[in-house]
N, C-alpha and C positions, 0 to 999 in steps of 0.2 A: 192342311191348315185352311179349312174353308170358313171364311169369316160371313158374318151376316145372317147366319141360320137363326139366331135367337132375335134378331131384328133391332137390337141395340147397337151393334157395332156396324160401321159401313163396310161395304165389300170392297175387295181389292180395286175392282173396276172404278167404284166411286172414289176412292182415295186417288187414284191416277188421274181421273177427270177433274177432281178438285185441285190438284196440284198443278195440272196443266193450265186450268183457268187462272189460278194464282200467279203462276209463272208468266203468263200472257199479260195479265194486269200489272205485274211488276215491270216488265219490259216496257210496256205502253207508258208507265209513269215515269220511268227514267229517261225515255225519249222526250217526253214533255217537259221534264225538268231541264234537261240539256238544251232544249230550244229556248226556254225562258232565260237561262243563264246566258247563252250565245247571243240573244238579242241585246242584251246589256252591253256585252263585250264588244259587239258590232258597233253599237252607238259610239263607245269610246275610241275605237279604231277608225271609225269614219271621221270624228272630230279631228284626230291626229292627222289623218291623211288630208282633210280640208286645210288644216293649218299649214302643212307643207306645200300644198297648191298655192295658198296665199303668199307664202314666201318665195315661191318660184315666180309668181306674178311681179312681186315687188322687185326681185332681181332683174327681170326683164325690163322694168322701168328704169332701174339703175343704169342699164346698158344704153337704153334710148337716151337717158340723160346725158351719159358720157359722150354718146355720138353728137348730141346737140352742143354740148360743151365744146367739142373739137370744132364744130362748125361755126358757132357764134362766139368763140372764145375771144376774139379780137374787138367785139362790139359791146361788152359789158362796161359798166361805170362802177366807180368805187374801188373795190378790191381789185386787185390783178384779175383780169377775166378768167384765167385758167384756174386760179385758186377759188374764185366764187362758185364756179360750176363743179369743182371737185368737192366743195363742202356739201352741196346739195346732193350729189350723188353718193357721198359717203354717208350722209344721213339715211338714204334709202336702203344702203347695204346694211347699216346698223339695225334698222327696223327688220330687214329680212333675217338676219342673224337672231334676233330676238324671238321672231315667229318659228324659226327652226328649232330653237331650244324649248319653247312651250310645246311644239308638236312632238318632239321627242318624249317629253315628260308624259303627255297624253297617251302615246302609243305603248310606253312601259307600264302604264297603269291598266291596261287591258289584260284581262286574266281569262283563263279557261274555265270551264264548267267544273269548278272545284267540288261542289256538293254532289254533283252527279257522278264523279269519279269516285268519290268516298262511298257513297251508297252502292254503287255498282261493286266495288271491292267488297263491301259487306255482303252483299247478295251472293257473290261467288263463294265467299267463305262459308255462308250459310248453305249453299247447295253442295259444297264439298263435304261439309259436315253431315249433311243428309245422306250423301252417297257413301260415306264411311260408316254410317249406322250411329252416329254420335248425336243422339237426340236432345242432348243438354244444350248444344249449341246450334240447334237446326232452325231457330226461329228466324224467319226472313224479316228483314227491316220493313218498317212502313214506308211506302214511296215519299220521298222528299223530307222524311224526318230525320234529323240528326241524332246521334247517340252520344 
């Protein structure tokens, strides 16, 4: 089976070289797509982590206020001293609980590189089809394009 003798058909070596170039380009495109998707996910995860840090800081302030309430509990005017300081500390704890809830929602919204996974699966299926000689399903997907 010598190909390329009439000049119209590419040789086996040319076909292998073209397949290698296209496969290399496909892999590079998939890596680039993964980077783009992971940047978006990292921002969402960073926001969630930042909100958890803010909640921890407010919880620390609540501990400090509870300590001050114990030290100055006898000097407050108006309400009973202990009750007045407990109300302030309880407000800080409530704010901290709200921030934890918002942080959990932000972390749950962080997703993996879904498009990259999908196009990678399509590429693997196409390569398997090529390996089995099934030329009908052998078209490789365009990088970053959904079907």
